[in-house]
Residue, then its C-alpha position, 0 to 999 in steps of 0.5 A: m197490597a197491604g198498607g202504605w202507599p208504592n213509589g210511582p209515577e208522580v209528576v211537578n212544576a207544572t207549566d201552562q204554554g199556550t194559553v190565553t189568559a186574557s180571552s181564557q183560551g189557548t193559542a188560535v190555530i187556524s186551519s187551511s181553507t183547504t178542506n182537510t188540509y193543514g194549515s201554518w204552524t202556530q207558534l205555543i212558546a218559543s222555549s219551553a222552562i223546563d225538561c218536560c216528561f209528561v204533555m197534557v194538550q187542550v184543544s177546544c173547537p167551539t164551530g156550530v159545523a159537524a166536522g172533523n178537526v184536528v191538530d198537530i203538536g210539534v217541536g224544533a225551529s220555524g219552518s223545520e217542526k217536526v211533528i211529535i203527537s199527529a191527528i189530535q181529534v177535537l169535537s168532530t160534531v156539534s148541533s146548531s143547538f150546542v155549540g164548542g167543545m174540548t178534547t184532553v189528553v195526556f201523553p208521557c212525552q219528553i220534550v227538553t228544556g228550550t224547545r219552541i213549540a207549536a201547533r197546527s191544524q186540518s179540518s173537514t170544514a175551511s179555515t177553522t179555528m181551534y184555541v191549542s194549549v198544552i200544560l208540562f211536567d216535569g217529573a218527580y224523584t219517583q217519576g221515571e222518564g218520558a217515553s221518546g218525544v214520538v207518539d205514533t198515530y193509528g187509524f186517522v183517515s186524512t182525507t175525511t179529518l175523522g177516525t177509520a168507521i167501526d160498525p158493530g153491526a146490524t144485529v144488537n148488543t152483539k159483536g160485530s166483526y174486527v176492524q183493523i187500525t194498523a197493520s202493524t205499529t212502527s215502533d215498539l208501544a209502551g202505551f196507546i189512548l184511544v179517542f172516538d168520533m160521530q163520523g160527522q153526524e148529527n141529529t140523528t135522533v139515536d143515542y147508544e151505549a156500545l162496549i169495544d173489544i181491542a185485540t192485536g194479532a192476525s186477522g182471524s187470530e186476534k188476542v183481545l187485550i181490553p174487553n167491552m170498555p164501554f162509552t155513550g153516544n150520544l148523536a140526538t137534540g135534546p138536553w144534551q149536548p151530542g158528542m160520545n162520552p168519552e172523547a179520549t181514553e187515558f194513557i192506557p200502558i198496555a206495551i204493544p210490540a213493533s210489527t203488531r197488527v191492532a184491530i178494533r171490534a163493539q157491540s151496540s145498543a143502536n142498530t139504525a144504519t148509518a148512525r151507529v157507526f163511529g170513529v177510532t183514532m189510535y195514538g200509540v206512545r214510543m217506548 
């Protein structure tokens, strides 16, 4: 478009909730003493200060154990919390040489003034401490309202606390078969975020480049929505912390109707069995 600056999304009045400035971290949220089971809710704020249309969630997990770790964000009175964002993946694996990591995700999500906000967590290791905070944004003049206030999670495997496993296949730089993330979206989606995990692997001496296709449609008739989205997997011991880059995508505002099948396929520069496998969790923002 020639010249000028178009009207578009704009947020204001950012306010953080759950931040503990004395430790420069978020609020400590501890998973259950039973693995792959949610722990209790922990309050981040008793009463939010603004009408929010855009939410940034930040979760860190300073652990030295390979694990799957997720956090739920909920709203409502203690004992009656309603989950609005579920199973946010954070640092699904680390090595003993590298400790800590953070996942940051952003959603166009409405939370009204005066709302109690809380978090709970689940891990594949018992009693894991994660640190959670949120930043809430009000909308400026050109900003549309946030989505309905609920984010649907697809591809999360609760028994392992990881995403759905994607295997690019044994032939390098060649797309493997599609893997279903959901058979049917439960609502009309305004867009989505993807978070990648390493399926609990570390120190496999394998690094790789990968490309994924995100598609919709019946099995065998998939239509690609986004082709060849790149990311890297670093599973080797060395100067870099093991992990996925990026660990999370930005919010992608592609609408997906309710009852849509979503699948993903991938190719990789590595064909080492198991090491080439990664996990995907999809977070769909309801209209």
